[in-house]
N, C-alpha and C positions, 0 to 999 in steps of 0.2 A: 633218318640216321645221314643216310652220308649227304641228302640239303643242306642241312643245316650245317655238313662239315667244308661243303663247298659254300657255304653262304659269307660263311665265316672266315674262309681264307679271302674271299672278297673282299671281304670288308676292313679284314687285317694288311691285306695288300692294298689299300685305299690307306691307310694308314700309316703305312709305312713311307708310303709315297711321299704322302705330306710330310712325313717328318724330314724324309730325305731331299726335300725342298725346302723345308727352312735351314740345311745344316749351314755352315759357310763354306763357301768356296775356298778351297786350298790354297789351290794360284793364286789368289788375291788377299790370302791371312795374311802372312807377311811382308803388305807393300808396305810402302814409308812416303808418304806425301812433303816433299820437301819445299813445299810454298807454305805450310804452316808454319815452317820451323824461322826458314830463312822473313817473315810477317813478325813473328816472335821476337822475332833477332835484333831485327829493326827498331821495336817499339820497346826495348829494352835498352838498346846503344840510345836511342834519343831521350828514354826516360832521365837514364845516367847523362848525359850531353847536359841536359836539365837541372839535374840538381847543382851538378858540376857548375857553371855559370853561376846558378842563381849564389852560390856560395860565394862565389868570386868576385858577383857584383855587393854582394853582402859587404863583404873584408872591403873591396875600394870603395864603397860609399862610409862605412866605417871610421876607415883613415882620412877619408876629406873632409870630412865631417868634423874631425879630431885636430885636422890642421884648420878649418874654420873657425872654428870655437879656440884655440890657441891652448888643445889641452896636454900638447906636448912640448911645449916649450923648454929647452934645455935649463935647468936651473943652474949652472956653473958658468954657460958661454951664453951672454944674453943675444935674441936674436937667431940661436941655432935654436937645431930639432933635435929631440931626443927620440933618437928611431927603434929603441927598443920596444919604449914608449907606446910607438908606433906599432907593435907588432902586437903591445898586449891590450891597447885602450878600449872602453867599450863607450863609444860617442852618447850611445842612443841602449835604451832601456832593453829591444829586443833586437831581432835580428829580422824581421820583418817588414819592421821599421823603416832598416833603412832598403829593403829589395821594395817596397811601396814607393819609400821618394825617388831613390831610382829609377823606377819605371816611369812618377808621374812628373820628372822634373827633366828632359832632357835635355833641354841646353841651359848654361848657367847664366843663374841670375847677375842681374845687369845692376 
């Protein structure tokens, strides 16, 4: 009976040793790695800048095309521009058409 008890204690000791080695190290459990935070922050800021620049490019191309096609001529003063119209005009159907045109035509047409 004593041999079984010693054998069981040895097995339990090995199991407890395995369990103890698989538990997380308390000293490293709450350590922060700021490298990932920096990388994700840079990625989010870059994505925000890309969205902002796309919106600005779309707006500028919308106004440029409206001026080119004379969609915002002032009805009262001939030869003048209606600036309120320039803020709200939709010279093409979709915003991506403005961005696509602006990205493919980098210099003005002659």
